[in-house]
C-alpha positions as CSV (number, residue, x, y, z in Angstrom):
1,M,0.1,0.0,-0.3
2,A,1.0,3.6,-0.8
3,N,2.4,5.7,1.9
4,I,1.4,9.1,0.4
5,R,-2.5,10.6,1.2
6,S,-3.0,11.1,-2.4
7,A,-1.4,7.8,-4.0
8,K,-3.8,6.3,-1.5
9,K,-6.7,7.9,-2.7
10,R,-5.7,6.9,-6.6
11,V,-5.2,2.9,-5.5
12,L,-8.9,3.5,-4.5
13,V,-9.7,5.1,-7.3
14,T,-8.1,2.4,-9.5
15,E,-9.8,-0.2,-7.8
16,T,-13.6,1.4,-8.4
17,K,-12.8,2.2,-12.1
18,T,-11.4,-1.5,-12.3
19,M,-14.4,-2.8,-11.2
20,Q,-16.6,-0.6,-13.7
21,N,-14.6,-1.7,-16.5
22,K,-14.9,-5.3,-15.7
23,V,-18.9,-4.7,-15.1
24,F,-19.4,-2.9,-18.4
25,K,-17.1,-5.6,-20.5
26,T,-19.0,-8.3,-19.3
27,S,-22.3,-6.8,-20.1
28,Y,-20.9,-5.7,-23.2
29,K,-20.1,-9.5,-23.7
30,T,-23.0,-10.7,-22.9
31,I,-24.9,-8.8,-25.2
32,C,-22.5,-9.1,-28.3
33,K,-23.0,-12.8,-27.3
34,K,-26.9,-12.9,-27.4
35,F,-26.8,-11.3,-30.8
36,E,-24.4,-14.0,-31.9
37,T,-26.6,-16.9,-31.0
38,A,-29.8,-15.8,-32.0
39,C,-28.2,-15.2,-35.7
40,A,-26.7,-18.6,-35.2
41,E,-30.1,-20.3,-34.6
42,G,-31.8,-17.9,-37.4
43,N,-33.9,-16.4,-35.2
44,K,-34.5,-13.2,-37.2
45,E,-36.8,-10.8,-34.6
46,A,-34.5,-11.9,-31.6
47,A,-31.6,-11.1,-33.9
48,T,-32.9,-7.5,-34.6
49,A,-34.1,-6.7,-31.4
50,A,-30.5,-7.9,-30.2
51,Y,-28.6,-6.1,-33.1
52,A,-29.8,-2.6,-31.8
53,D,-28.8,-3.4,-28.5
54,A,-25.4,-4.7,-29.6
55,I,-24.6,-2.1,-31.7
56,K,-25.5,0.8,-29.1
57,K,-23.2,-1.2,-26.3
58,V,-20.3,-1.8,-28.9
59,D,-20.3,2.5,-29.6
60,V,-20.6,3.1,-25.8
61,A,-17.6,0.3,-25.2
62,V,-15.4,2.6,-28.2
63,A,-16.7,5.7,-26.3
64,K,-15.2,4.5,-22.9
65,G,-12.2,3.3,-24.4
66,I,-12.7,-0.3,-23.5
67,I,-12.2,-1.4,-27.1
68,H,-10.1,0.2,-29.5
69,K,-12.2,2.1,-32.6
70,N,-11.1,0.0,-35.4
71,T,-12.0,-3.2,-33.2
72,G,-15.5,-1.4,-32.7
73,A,-16.2,-0.6,-36.2
74,R,-14.8,-4.3,-37.2
75,K,-17.7,-5.8,-34.9
76,K,-20.6,-3.4,-36.4
77,S,-19.7,-4.3,-39.6
78,R,-19.6,-8.1,-39.0
79,Y,-22.8,-8.2,-36.8
80,T,-24.7,-6.1,-40.0
81,K,-23.3,-8.9,-42.3
82,M,-24.9,-11.4,-40.1
83,L,-28.3,-9.8,-40.0
84,A,-28.3,-9.2,-43.4
85,A,-27.8,-12.6,-44.0
86,L,-30.8,-13.9,-42.1
């Protein structure tokens, strides 16, 4: 543990932010997986509903810096192609 008061605060803030990022990242992965499974099953209604959530979550992840912007663009492109193939 740090000795300086400001360093102690930074440790606490870092732990809090790490947990927030972890919570967001797991929900992001869950929503993306839900869309991918709906596409794999061929369920167009569920895939269309999950598509909007997945695209929004990808955009938020890029804005927060959780994933790189090129990764977000690639995922959005792939999801669009998957939906169009149904």
